[in-house]
C-alpha positions as CSV (number, residue, x, y, z in Angstrom):
1,M,-59.1,-126.9,-111.8
2,S,-59.3,-125.1,-115.2
3,G,-62.4,-123.2,-116.3
4,T,-63.1,-125.6,-119.2
5,R,-62.8,-128.6,-117.0
6,M,-65.1,-127.0,-114.5
7,L,-67.7,-126.4,-117.1
8,R,-67.6,-130.0,-118.1
9,I,-67.9,-131.1,-114.5
10,L,-70.9,-128.9,-114.0
11,T,-72.6,-130.3,-117.1
12,A,-71.8,-133.9,-115.9
13,A,-73.1,-133.0,-112.4
14,C,-76.4,-131.8,-113.9
15,L,-76.8,-135.0,-116.0
16,G,-75.9,-137.0,-112.9
17,A,-78.5,-135.2,-110.9
18,L,-81.1,-136.1,-113.5
19,L,-80.0,-139.8,-113.5
20,C,-80.1,-139.8,-109.7
21,A,-83.6,-138.3,-109.7
22,S,-84.8,-141.0,-112.2
23,G,-83.2,-143.7,-110.1
24,W,-84.8,-142.4,-107.0
25,I,-88.3,-142.5,-108.6
26,I,-87.7,-146.1,-109.8
27,F,-86.5,-147.0,-106.4
28,R,-89.6,-145.6,-104.7
29,T,-92.1,-147.1,-107.2
30,W,-90.5,-150.5,-107.5
31,P,-90.3,-152.1,-104.0
32,R,-87.1,-154.1,-103.3
33,N,-85.9,-156.0,-100.2
34,I,-82.5,-154.3,-100.2
35,S,-80.5,-152.1,-97.8
36,V,-79.6,-148.7,-99.0
37,G,-76.9,-146.5,-97.4
38,T,-76.5,-142.8,-97.5
39,A,-76.2,-141.6,-101.2
40,P,-73.5,-139.1,-102.0
41,Y,-76.0,-136.5,-103.3
42,P,-74.8,-132.9,-104.0
43,S,-75.3,-130.5,-101.1
44,V,-78.1,-128.5,-102.8
45,H,-80.3,-126.1,-100.9
46,F,-82.6,-123.1,-101.7
47,D,-82.0,-119.6,-100.4
48,H,-85.0,-117.3,-100.8
49,G,-86.3,-119.5,-103.6
50,K,-83.0,-119.7,-105.5
51,M,-81.1,-123.0,-105.9
52,V,-77.6,-123.0,-104.4
53,V,-74.9,-125.6,-105.3
54,P,-72.0,-124.8,-102.9
55,F,-68.5,-126.1,-103.2
56,P,-66.9,-127.7,-100.1
57,T,-65.0,-124.6,-99.1
58,E,-65.3,-121.5,-96.9
59,I,-64.3,-119.0,-99.5
60,L,-64.4,-119.6,-103.3
61,L,-61.8,-117.9,-105.4
62,A,-60.8,-118.0,-109.1
63,E,-57.3,-117.3,-110.3
64,V,-57.8,-115.3,-113.5
65,G,-54.3,-113.9,-114.2
66,W,-50.7,-115.0,-113.8
67,F,-47.7,-112.6,-114.4
68,D,-44.0,-112.7,-114.0
69,D,-43.8,-108.9,-113.9
70,E,-45.2,-106.7,-111.1
71,L,-46.2,-103.8,-113.2
72,S,-48.1,-105.9,-115.8
73,A,-49.8,-107.6,-112.9
74,Y,-50.8,-104.4,-111.2
75,L,-52.0,-102.8,-114.5
76,W,-54.3,-105.8,-115.2
77,F,-55.4,-105.9,-111.6
78,D,-56.3,-102.2,-111.7
79,Y,-58.1,-102.7,-115.0
80,L,-60.2,-105.6,-113.8
81,R,-61.3,-103.9,-110.6
82,S,-62.5,-100.9,-112.6
83,C,-64.7,-103.1,-114.9
84,P,-68.4,-102.6,-114.4
85,D,-69.0,-106.4,-114.4
86,I,-66.7,-106.9,-111.4
87,E,-66.9,-105.4,-107.9
88,G,-63.5,-103.8,-107.3
89,S,-63.1,-105.0,-103.7
90,Q,-63.5,-108.6,-104.9
91,V,-60.3,-108.5,-107.0
92,L,-57.1,-109.6,-105.3
93,L,-53.4,-109.3,-106.2
94,T,-50.9,-111.6,-104.5
95,V,-47.4,-112.7,-105.0
96,A,-45.6,-116.0,-104.2
97,E,-42.3,-117.5,-105.1
98,R,-42.1,-120.1,-107.9
99,K,-38.8,-121.7,-108.9
100,G,-36.9,-118.9,-107.2
101,A,-38.8,-116.1,-109.0
102,P,-41.9,-114.1,-108.1
103,L,-45.2,-115.1,-109.6
104,Y,-48.0,-112.6,-109.3
105,R,-51.6,-113.9,-109.2
106,I,-54.9,-112.0,-109.8
107,E,-57.8,-113.7,-108.1
108,V,-61.5,-112.9,-107.9
109,V,-63.7,-113.6,-104.8
110,L,-66.9,-115.5,-105.9
111,P,-70.2,-116.4,-104.3
112,N,-70.0,-120.0,-103.2
113,N,-72.6,-121.2,-105.7
114,A,-71.6,-123.1,-108.8
115,L,-74.8,-122.0,-110.6
116,V,-73.6,-118.3,-110.2
117,A,-69.8,-118.5,-110.1
118,I,-69.2,-120.6,-113.2
119,P,-71.5,-118.7,-115.6
120,F,-70.0,-115.4,-114.3
121,L,-66.4,-116.6,-115.0
122,A,-67.5,-117.9,-118.4
123,Q,-68.9,-114.5,-119.3
124,L,-65.7,-112.8,-118.3
125,E,-63.7,-115.2,-120.5
126,A,-66.1,-114.7,-123.4
127,K,-65.7,-110.9,-123.1
128,A,-61.9,-111.5,-123.1
129,F,-61.5,-109.8,-119.7
130,I,-59.7,-113.0,-118.6
131,E,-58.0,-115.7,-120.7
132,G,-59.0,-118.5,-118.4
133,F,-59.6,-119.4,-114.7
134,E,-58.8,-121.9,-112.1
135,L,-61.0,-122.4,-109.0
136,V,-59.3,-122.1,-105.6
137,F,-60.8,-123.3,-102.3
138,A,-59.7,-121.1,-99.5
139,T,-60.3,-120.6,-95.8
140,S,-61.4,-117.3,-94.3
141,Q,-57.9,-116.8,-92.9
142,G,-56.3,-117.4,-96.3
143,A,-58.7,-115.0,-98.0
144,E,-57.9,-112.3,-95.3
145,R,-54.1,-112.8,-95.9
146,R,-54.7,-112.2,-99.6
147,R,-56.7,-109.0,-98.9
148,E,-53.8,-107.7,-96.7
149,Q,-51.3,-108.4,-99.5
150,T,-53.6,-106.7,-102.0
151,N,-53.9,-103.6,-99.8
152,L,-50.1,-103.4,-99.6
153,F,-49.8,-103.3,-103.4
154,I,-52.5,-100.6,-103.6
155,A,-50.8,-98.5,-101.0
156,A,-47.4,-98.9,-102.7
157,Y,-48.9,-97.6,-106.0
158,K,-50.6,-94.7,-104.2
159,R,-47.8,-93.4,-102.1
160,P,-46.4,-89.9,-102.9
161,V,-43.4,-89.9,-105.2
162,E,-40.3,-87.8,-104.6
163,K,-39.3,-87.4,-108.3
164,E,-41.7,-85.9,-110.8
165,F,-42.3,-87.7,-114.0
166,K,-40.6,-85.0,-116.1
167,L,-37.4,-85.3,-114.0
168,L,-37.1,-89.0,-114.3
169,P,-34.3,-90.3,-116.6
170,R,-35.8,-91.5,-119.9
171,K,-33.8,-94.7,-119.7
172,Q,-35.3,-95.5,-116.3
173,L,-38.8,-95.2,-117.9
174,L,-38.1,-97.5,-120.8
175,R,-38.8,-100.8,-119.2
176,P,-42.1,-99.8,-117.5
177,T,-43.2,-98.1,-120.8
178,V,-42.9,-101.5,-122.5
179,H,-45.3,-103.1,-120.1
180,F,-47.7,-100.1,-120.4
181,L,-47.8,-100.5,-124.2
182,V,-48.5,-104.2,-124.0
183,F,-51.3,-103.6,-121.5
184,K,-53.0,-100.9,-123.5
185,S,-52.9,-103.0,-126.7
186,R,-54.3,-106.0,-124.9
187,T,-57.3,-104.0,-123.6
188,D,-58.2,-102.6,-127.0
189,P,-61.8,-103.7,-127.9
190,R,-60.7,-104.9,-131.3
191,V,-58.2,-107.3,-129.8
192,R,-60.8,-108.5,-127.3
193,G,-63.4,-109.0,-130.0
194,R,-64.6,-112.4,-131.3
195,D,-63.9,-111.6,-135.0
196,E,-61.5,-114.2,-136.4
197,S,-59.7,-111.4,-138.2
198,R,-59.2,-109.4,-135.0
199,P,-55.7,-107.9,-134.6
200,S,-53.2,-109.3,-132.1
201,S,-51.9,-107.3,-129.2
202,L,-48.3,-106.2,-129.1
203,S,-45.8,-108.8,-128.4
204,H,-43.1,-108.0,-125.8
205,E,-40.6,-107.6,-128.7
206,Q,-42.8,-105.2,-130.6
207,A,-43.5,-103.2,-127.5
208,T,-39.8,-103.0,-126.7
209,E,-39.1,-101.5,-130.1
210,L,-42.0,-99.1,-130.0
211,A,-41.2,-97.9,-126.5
212,A,-37.6,-97.3,-127.4
213,D,-38.8,-95.3,-130.5
214,I,-41.3,-93.2,-128.4
215,V,-38.7,-92.4,-125.7
216,A,-36.1,-91.5,-128.3
217,V,-38.4,-89.3,-130.4
218,A,-39.8,-87.5,-127.3
219,E,-36.3,-86.7,-126.2
220,F,-35.2,-85.6,-129.6
221,Y,-38.1,-83.2,-130.2
222,D,-38.3,-82.2,-126.4
223,L,-41.9,-83.5,-126.1
224,P,-43.7,-84.3,-122.9
225,L,-43.5,-88.1,-122.9
226,D,-46.7,-88.7,-121.1
227,V,-48.6,-86.6,-123.7
228,F,-47.0,-88.5,-126.5
229,L,-48.0,-91.8,-124.9
230,G,-51.5,-90.4,-124.5
231,I,-51.8,-89.6,-128.2
232,G,-50.6,-93.1,-129.2
233,A,-53.2,-94.7,-126.9
234,M,-56.0,-92.5,-128.1
235,E,-55.2,-92.9,-131.8
236,N,-54.8,-96.7,-132.0
237,N,-53.8,-98.2,-128.6
238,Y,-50.3,-98.6,-130.2
239,L,-51.7,-101.0,-132.8
240,S,-50.6,-100.6,-136.5
241,I,-54.1,-100.7,-138.1
242,R,-55.3,-98.5,-141.0
243,G,-58.2,-96.3,-140.1
244,D,-60.7,-93.9,-141.7
245,L,-60.7,-96.1,-144.8
246,N,-63.6,-94.1,-146.4
247,H,-62.2,-90.7,-145.5
248,A,-61.5,-88.5,-148.5
249,V,-60.6,-84.8,-149.1
250,W,-61.1,-82.4,-152.0
251,K,-57.9,-80.7,-153.4
252,R,-57.3,-78.2,-156.1
253,K,-55.1,-80.6,-158.0
254,A,-53.8,-84.1,-157.6
255,A,-50.2,-84.8,-156.5
256,K,-48.0,-87.7,-157.2
257,G,-49.2,-90.8,-155.4
258,D,-52.7,-89.6,-154.8
259,I,-55.6,-92.1,-155.1
260,I,-58.2,-90.1,-157.1
261,L,-61.8,-90.9,-156.4
262,K,-63.6,-88.1,-158.3
263,R,-62.9,-85.2,-160.5
264,R,-64.6,-81.9,-160.9
265,P,-63.6,-78.7,-162.6
266,G,-60.7,-77.3,-160.6
267,R,-60.9,-80.0,-157.9
268,V,-60.2,-83.6,-157.2
269,L,-61.4,-85.9,-154.5
270,V,-58.6,-88.1,-153.1
271,S,-58.5,-90.9,-150.6
272,N,-57.1,-89.8,-147.2
273,Y,-57.1,-92.9,-144.9
274,S,-54.9,-93.1,-141.8
275,I,-51.9,-95.4,-141.3
276,G,-49.9,-96.8,-138.5
277,V,-49.8,-96.5,-134.8
278,W,-50.2,-92.8,-135.0
279,Q,-53.1,-92.7,-137.5
280,I,-51.4,-90.2,-139.8
281,T,-53.5,-89.5,-142.9
282,R,-51.9,-89.4,-146.3
283,E,-52.3,-85.6,-146.6
284,T,-50.9,-85.1,-143.1
285,L,-48.0,-87.3,-144.0
286,R,-47.2,-85.0,-146.9
287,H,-47.2,-82.1,-144.5
288,A,-45.0,-83.9,-142.0
289,H,-42.5,-84.8,-144.7
290,A,-42.4,-81.2,-145.9
291,L,-41.6,-80.1,-142.2
292,Y,-38.8,-82.7,-142.1
293,L,-37.2,-81.4,-145.3
294,T,-37.0,-77.9,-143.9
295,D,-36.2,-78.8,-140.3
296,K,-32.8,-77.6,-139.1
297,R,-32.3,-80.1,-136.3
298,D,-29.3,-82.4,-136.4
299,Y,-31.0,-85.7,-137.3
300,S,-27.7,-87.5,-136.9
301,Q,-28.5,-87.4,-133.2
302,L,-31.6,-89.5,-133.8
303,P,-31.2,-93.2,-134.2
304,E,-30.9,-94.1,-137.9
305,R,-34.0,-96.3,-137.9
306,L,-36.1,-93.2,-137.0
307,R,-34.8,-90.9,-139.7
308,P,-37.3,-90.2,-142.5
309,P,-36.2,-90.8,-146.1
310,Q,-35.6,-87.9,-148.4
311,T,-38.3,-89.1,-150.7
312,L,-41.9,-89.3,-149.4
313,E,-43.5,-92.7,-149.0
314,L,-47.3,-92.3,-148.8
315,D,-48.0,-95.9,-147.9
316,L,-45.2,-96.0,-145.3
317,T,-45.2,-99.2,-143.2
318,N,-42.1,-98.4,-141.3
319,S,-43.4,-97.8,-137.7
320,H,-40.1,-96.3,-136.7
321,V,-40.2,-93.5,-139.2
322,L,-44.0,-92.9,-138.6
323,T,-43.2,-92.4,-134.9
324,A,-40.6,-89.7,-135.9
325,Y,-43.2,-88.0,-138.1
326,A,-45.8,-88.1,-135.3
327,G,-43.3,-86.4,-132.9
328,L,-42.4,-83.8,-135.5
329,L,-46.1,-83.0,-136.1
330,L,-46.8,-82.6,-132.4
331,Q,-43.7,-80.4,-131.9
332,D,-44.8,-78.2,-134.8
333,L,-48.3,-77.9,-133.3
334,L,-46.8,-76.9,-129.9
335,D,-44.8,-74.2,-131.6
336,H,-47.9,-73.1,-133.5
337,F,-50.0,-72.7,-130.3
338,N,-47.1,-71.2,-128.3
339,G,-46.8,-74.3,-126.0
340,D,-50.5,-74.7,-125.3
341,V,-50.6,-78.5,-125.0
342,D,-54.4,-78.9,-125.1
343,K,-54.8,-76.9,-128.3
344,A,-51.8,-78.7,-129.9
345,V,-53.1,-82.1,-129.0
346,G,-56.6,-81.2,-130.2
347,A,-55.1,-80.0,-133.5
348,Y,-53.3,-83.3,-133.9
349,N,-56.8,-84.8,-134.3
350,G,-58.9,-81.9,-135.7
351,G,-56.3,-79.8,-137.5
352,P,-54.9,-76.3,-136.5
353,R,-58.1,-74.6,-137.6
354,N,-60.4,-76.8,-135.5
355,P,-58.7,-78.3,-132.5
356,N,-60.7,-81.2,-131.1
357,L,-60.7,-80.3,-127.4
358,Q,-62.7,-83.4,-126.5
359,Y,-60.0,-85.5,-128.0
360,A,-57.4,-83.5,-126.1
361,A,-59.3,-84.3,-122.8
362,G,-59.1,-88.0,-123.6
363,V,-55.3,-87.7,-124.3
364,A,-54.9,-85.8,-121.0
365,A,-56.7,-88.6,-119.1
366,V,-54.5,-91.3,-120.6
367,A,-51.4,-89.2,-120.1
368,A,-52.2,-88.7,-116.4
369,Y,-52.7,-92.4,-115.9
370,A,-49.5,-93.2,-117.7
371,R,-47.6,-90.6,-115.7
372,N,-49.1,-91.8,-112.4
373,I,-48.3,-95.4,-113.1
374,L,-44.8,-94.8,-114.4
375,E,-43.9,-92.5,-111.6
376,R,-45.0,-94.9,-109.0
377,V,-43.5,-98.1,-110.4
378,T,-40.2,-96.2,-110.6
379,A,-40.6,-95.2,-106.9
380,V,-41.5,-98.8,-106.0
381,N,-38.5,-100.2,-107.8
382,E,-36.2,-97.7,-106.2
383,Q,-37.6,-98.5,-102.7
384,A,-37.2,-102.2,-103.4
385,A,-33.6,-101.7,-104.5
386,T,-33.0,-99.6,-101.3
387,D,-34.5,-102.3,-99.1
388,T,-32.4,-105.0,-100.7
389,L,-29.2,-102.9,-100.2
390,E,-30.0,-102.2,-96.6
391,C,-30.8,-105.9,-96.0
392,G,-27.5,-106.9,-97.5
393,V,-25.6,-104.4,-95.3
394,N,-27.4,-105.6,-92.2
395,T,-26.6,-109.2,-93.0
396,K,-22.9,-108.4,-93.4
397,K,-22.9,-106.6,-90.0
398,E,-24.4,-109.6,-88.3
């Protein structure tokens, strides 16, 4: 049953209990010559002074996620079991066939007490960790089968890989990168917030476009793809939202397109907010465009949608071009720091004079996670393809 329906049933049950109690008092205080059978009262008992309202089941589960894609399911499963509100061992990932296609389910094992389980699930839904839930009554054997299947998924995504991330063909990484972008955007606190003006997570189409751009730009500028993905996650979780709206810088003189906030002798204060997925400030965008105009690379090798215009656009809304600018900036910083990734990434946030190494550590953590997941999903897919091929060969022999 759905979560909303379960809440309504629980409320009705409480009201029903009150009515039953009132009826019982009337029955005891108003003698009648009638025969009364066994009333269908809820099976309520107390455990160490706490009321328990169990469901008629051995094991109580809640389905909290449904996915058609294995990687999306595993990413969300891994995310939920790392949440402080949920005990990791109580999150299960299973797969079953539906209409000839696999359906991946994420389930949470719950205490069999309606007074605990329902409020817990409602809290997860309110915090946007889950979009809804359906209660499932299971046997001990059924729960054990689910745990065994979950352990198989965990083992598959922890097995050693034969091919390192940097050696994997970029085209092979494109599809899993799409699912990674959607996942990161969905887990952004702004998306999960309650504000009516909250941003939406990336659609599959938006993520497909952005993933193609990121892969193409990383290849064109010879960037480490995992690091580039890490920067996008740290900056804005791949969401196109303006940032640092109150940020401003002093300049010796204003340039065309500047938004002047104050003037002093020999100086002007101009707005310097950040734009797009990569949170490039207006002043950094000027620098990136200047780099592009002097760059000797053959930009005809870059897809046309990613090529910057000859004339600078300070309020650029084209996410394709902004991705190209971000790649050029990172490549320039890598050259500046002689290939030192930590300093180059830190400078992307803090500037070449003051690289933010704490920011670089955050990027490194996301990059490691992306690299680990993308390596392993590629290995899992290759193994599945091999198993399918071998199965087909054996069938023909038989």
